[in-house]
C-alpha positions as CSV (number, residue, x, y, z in Angstrom):
1,M,68.6,35.6,91.9
2,L,71.3,34.8,89.1
3,E,75.0,34.2,89.8
4,E,77.3,37.6,89.0
5,S,78.9,35.1,86.7
6,I,75.7,34.0,84.5
7,R,74.8,37.5,84.9
8,N,78.1,38.4,83.4
9,K,78.1,36.2,80.6
10,I,74.7,36.7,79.7
11,S,75.3,40.5,79.6
12,S,78.2,39.9,77.2
13,S,75.8,37.8,75.2
14,V,73.5,40.5,75.0
15,K,75.3,42.8,73.5
16,D,75.1,41.0,70.1
17,L,71.7,40.8,70.0
18,P,70.4,43.3,66.7
19,T,68.5,46.2,66.7
20,L,67.2,46.6,70.5
21,P,67.9,48.6,72.2
22,G,68.4,50.9,69.4
23,V,66.2,52.1,66.8
24,A,63.4,49.8,68.4
25,M,63.7,51.9,72.4
26,R,63.8,55.0,70.3
27,I,60.9,54.4,68.6
28,L,59.1,52.9,71.8
29,N,59.9,56.4,73.5
30,A,59.0,58.1,70.6
31,T,55.5,56.9,70.2
32,S,55.1,56.9,73.9
33,N,55.5,61.0,73.9
34,P,52.2,63.0,72.7
35,D,54.4,65.7,71.1
36,T,56.5,63.3,68.5
37,T,55.8,64.5,65.4
38,V,55.4,62.2,62.5
39,D,58.9,63.7,60.7
40,E,60.7,63.2,63.5
41,L,59.2,59.4,64.1
42,K,59.9,59.4,60.2
43,R,63.8,60.3,61.0
44,I,64.3,57.4,63.8
45,I,62.6,54.7,61.0
46,S,64.7,56.2,58.1
47,S,67.9,55.2,60.6
48,D,67.2,51.5,60.0
49,Q,66.7,50.3,56.4
50,I,65.4,46.8,57.9
51,V,62.7,48.7,59.6
52,A,61.5,51.2,57.1
53,G,61.1,48.5,54.5
54,R,59.2,46.1,56.5
55,I,57.1,49.1,57.2
56,L,56.4,49.6,53.8
57,R,55.7,46.2,52.9
58,A,53.4,45.8,56.2
59,V,51.2,48.8,55.6
60,N,50.9,47.7,51.1
61,S,50.1,44.3,52.9
62,A,46.6,42.5,52.5
63,Y,46.9,42.7,56.3
64,Y,45.9,46.1,56.3
65,G,44.2,46.2,53.0
66,F,44.7,49.8,52.0
67,P,43.0,50.9,48.7
68,R,45.9,52.2,47.2
69,Q,49.9,52.1,47.5
70,I,51.3,53.7,50.2
71,D,54.7,54.9,48.8
72,T,56.3,56.7,51.6
73,L,56.8,56.7,55.5
74,S,55.6,60.0,56.3
75,K,51.9,58.7,54.7
76,A,52.3,54.9,56.4
77,I,53.1,56.5,60.2
78,V,49.8,58.8,59.3
79,I,47.8,56.2,57.6
80,L,49.1,53.3,60.5
81,G,49.3,55.7,63.5
82,F,51.6,55.8,65.9
83,N,50.6,52.1,68.0
84,N,50.7,50.2,64.7
85,V,54.1,51.7,64.0
86,R,54.9,50.9,67.4
87,T,53.6,47.4,67.0
88,L,55.3,47.0,63.8
89,T,58.8,48.4,64.6
90,L,59.4,46.1,67.9
91,S,57.8,43.0,65.9
92,V,60.6,43.5,63.1
93,S,63.4,44.2,65.8
94,M,62.2,40.7,67.9
95,M,62.6,38.7,64.1
96,E,65.7,40.4,63.9
97,V,66.4,38.8,67.3
98,F,65.1,35.3,67.0
99,P,67.0,32.4,64.8
100,R,64.6,31.7,61.6
101,G,63.2,28.3,61.3
102,V,64.6,24.5,63.4
103,H,67.7,25.1,64.9
104,D,69.1,22.1,66.5
105,G,65.7,20.3,66.9
106,F,64.1,23.4,68.7
107,D,61.4,25.4,66.6
108,F,62.3,29.4,66.4
109,G,59.3,30.0,64.2
110,Q,56.9,28.3,66.5
111,L,58.2,30.3,69.4
112,W,57.8,33.5,67.4
113,A,53.9,32.8,66.7
114,H,53.5,32.1,70.6
115,A,55.2,35.4,70.7
116,V,52.9,37.0,68.7
117,G,50.0,34.9,70.0
118,T,50.5,36.1,73.3
119,A,50.6,39.4,72.3
120,H,47.5,39.4,70.5
121,C,45.9,37.8,74.0
122,A,47.5,40.7,76.1
123,R,46.3,43.2,74.8
124,A,42.6,41.7,74.6
125,L,42.3,41.2,78.1
126,A,43.8,44.5,78.7
127,R,41.0,45.9,77.1
128,I,38.8,44.5,79.5
129,T,40.4,46.0,82.8
130,A,43.1,48.2,81.9
131,P,42.9,49.7,78.6
132,R,45.2,52.4,78.7
133,I,48.4,49.7,79.1
134,A,46.8,47.3,76.2
135,E,49.3,48.5,73.4
136,Q,52.2,48.1,76.7
137,L,50.9,44.8,77.5
138,F,51.1,43.9,73.4
139,V,54.8,44.4,73.4
140,A,55.2,42.6,76.7
141,G,53.8,39.5,75.1
142,L,56.0,40.0,72.0
143,L,58.9,40.4,74.7
144,H,57.9,37.7,77.3
145,D,60.1,34.5,76.4
146,I,62.9,36.6,75.2
147,G,65.2,34.8,78.1
148,Y,65.5,32.1,75.9
149,I,67.4,33.5,73.0
150,A,69.8,34.5,75.4
151,M,69.9,31.0,77.0
152,Y,70.5,29.5,73.3
153,K,73.5,31.9,72.9
154,C,75.1,31.0,76.1
155,F,74.1,27.9,77.3
156,R,73.3,26.0,74.0
157,D,73.6,22.6,74.8
158,D,72.6,22.3,78.2
159,L,69.0,24.1,77.2
160,L,68.7,21.7,74.5
161,K,68.8,18.8,76.8
162,C,66.0,20.9,78.9
163,V,64.1,20.6,75.7
164,K,64.2,16.8,74.9
165,T,63.9,16.3,78.5
166,A,60.9,18.4,79.0
167,I,59.1,16.7,75.7
168,K,60.0,13.4,77.2
169,E,58.2,13.9,80.3
170,Q,55.9,16.0,79.3
171,R,56.6,18.9,82.1
172,P,56.9,22.4,81.1
173,F,60.4,23.9,79.7
174,Y,60.6,26.3,83.1
175,E,60.4,23.4,85.4
176,V,63.3,21.6,83.9
177,E,65.4,24.6,83.3
178,N,65.1,25.2,87.0
179,D,66.2,22.0,88.2
180,V,69.2,22.1,85.5
181,F,70.2,26.0,85.8
182,G,68.7,27.0,89.3
183,F,66.8,29.2,87.0
184,D,64.6,29.7,84.0
185,H,64.2,31.9,81.1
186,S,61.9,34.2,82.6
187,D,64.9,34.9,85.2
188,V,67.3,35.2,82.3
189,G,65.0,37.5,79.9
190,G,64.1,39.9,83.5
191,F,68.0,40.5,83.3
192,V,67.6,41.1,79.2
193,A,64.7,43.6,80.4
194,E,66.8,45.4,82.4
195,T,70.0,45.5,80.4
196,W,67.6,47.1,77.9
197,L,66.3,49.5,80.1
198,L,63.0,48.6,79.6
199,P,60.3,50.1,82.0
200,A,59.3,48.1,85.1
201,G,56.4,47.0,84.3
202,L,57.7,45.4,80.9
203,A,60.7,43.9,82.7
204,R,58.5,42.4,85.8
205,S,55.8,41.1,83.7
206,I,58.8,39.0,81.7
207,S,60.5,38.0,84.7
208,K,57.3,36.7,86.6
209,H,55.2,35.5,83.9
210,H,55.5,31.5,85.1
211,C,55.5,32.3,88.9
212,P,53.6,35.8,89.5
213,V,52.8,34.3,93.4
214,K,54.8,37.0,95.2
215,E,54.4,40.1,93.0
216,V,52.7,42.7,94.6
217,D,53.5,45.6,92.0
218,N,52.8,45.9,88.6
219,L,49.9,43.5,88.7
220,E,48.2,44.1,85.5
221,F,51.0,43.6,83.5
222,V,52.3,40.5,85.2
223,Y,48.8,39.2,85.5
224,G,48.3,39.8,81.9
225,I,51.0,38.1,80.5
226,H,51.2,35.3,82.9
227,V,47.3,34.1,81.8
228,A,47.9,35.5,78.3
229,D,50.8,32.9,78.3
230,I,48.9,29.9,79.5
231,L,45.7,30.8,77.3
232,C,47.8,31.0,74.1
233,K,49.6,27.2,75.3
234,A,46.7,25.8,76.7
235,L,44.6,26.7,72.9
236,G,47.8,25.6,70.8
237,F,48.4,28.7,69.5
238,G,52.7,28.2,68.4
239,D,54.1,25.0,69.6
240,Y,57.5,25.0,70.3
241,G,57.2,22.1,72.6
242,D,55.9,22.1,75.7
243,N,52.2,22.7,75.1
244,A,50.8,20.0,76.4
245,P,51.5,20.4,79.8
246,F,50.0,23.5,80.8
247,T,45.9,23.7,80.9
248,M,43.7,26.7,82.0
249,N,44.4,24.8,85.6
250,M,48.0,26.1,86.0
251,M,46.9,29.8,86.0
252,F,47.5,31.8,89.5
253,E,44.0,32.4,90.4
254,P,44.2,35.7,91.6
255,A,45.2,36.3,87.8
256,S,42.4,34.6,86.3
257,N,39.7,36.0,88.5
258,M,41.4,39.5,87.1
259,Y,39.8,38.9,83.9
260,G,36.4,37.2,85.0
261,I,38.1,33.3,84.0
262,R,36.0,31.9,86.9
263,D,36.6,28.1,87.8
264,R,39.5,28.2,85.1
265,E,37.3,28.2,82.2
266,L,36.5,31.3,79.5
267,S,32.7,32.9,79.2
268,K,31.5,32.7,75.8
269,D,32.5,36.4,75.4
270,L,36.0,36.1,76.5
271,H,36.4,33.0,74.3
272,K,35.1,34.8,71.2
273,V,37.5,37.8,71.9
274,L,40.4,35.2,72.0
275,K,39.3,33.6,68.8
276,D,38.9,37.0,67.2
277,D,42.4,38.4,68.4
278,L,44.1,35.0,67.8
279,D,43.1,34.9,64.3
280,E,44.2,38.5,64.1
281,A,47.4,37.2,65.4
282,S,47.9,34.6,62.5
283,G,47.4,37.2,60.1
284,F,49.4,39.4,62.0
285,L,52.2,36.4,61.6
286,G,51.9,36.4,57.5
287,L,53.4,40.0,57.5
288,F,56.9,38.7,58.5
289,E,57.0,35.8,56.1
290,S,59.9,35.6,54.0
């Protein structure tokens, strides 16, 4: 539980995070409503030039590979579909939140790569057990480490000391954070999610992704992000400093069992699914370069 003074400091910092919960939240809500029309979605996207420009750039990229130029948002929305528009919108919004490149020795580019990889892994896992929430788990994966951004803004020097200690001692960042602060980035991320009024499943998957042991609600969300996060670290997708201590053995057993991961080993079929999704994640990252 975060102390009130810490909650207040984080809360004042969160006000400065761009885009969320503005246009991104409006699009998340709109794309979850089956009655939303293309024109309504276009109006929301058009209110943010960065999002609108990125969506048009993305739909015309080699990643999607459409044979002709898509020159209007209406065409882009129809061609991409609401799920892809939601994914792109949130990704663009998150790119505006994440600092670019390496700052004070911390590689935010790799943190973003890990977020994208976790999102793709989580969606792949959901297709096995809970396809109805596959896209929500993609969103949760993108957001699961948002606590790092708030901590970097609020407690930069102490956080960077934690990073150096964790790398030197080959320990997960969250363990060192708990030693220093009495809480970690997942606790802070959960607070950010609450502040943004994100749905309970998303908020819990963010706050519990390192410690799902006592979770009894929203298990598909919490277990999905917990497993996806460890898979990405164990497979080396997005390394901002603490991948080395993460192995399949760190998975909470009920969570790994949910996805048929027995004795902490991937089946050949699941390994192929994850490889394909991480290959796709690499292509997806290319949409946000430069």
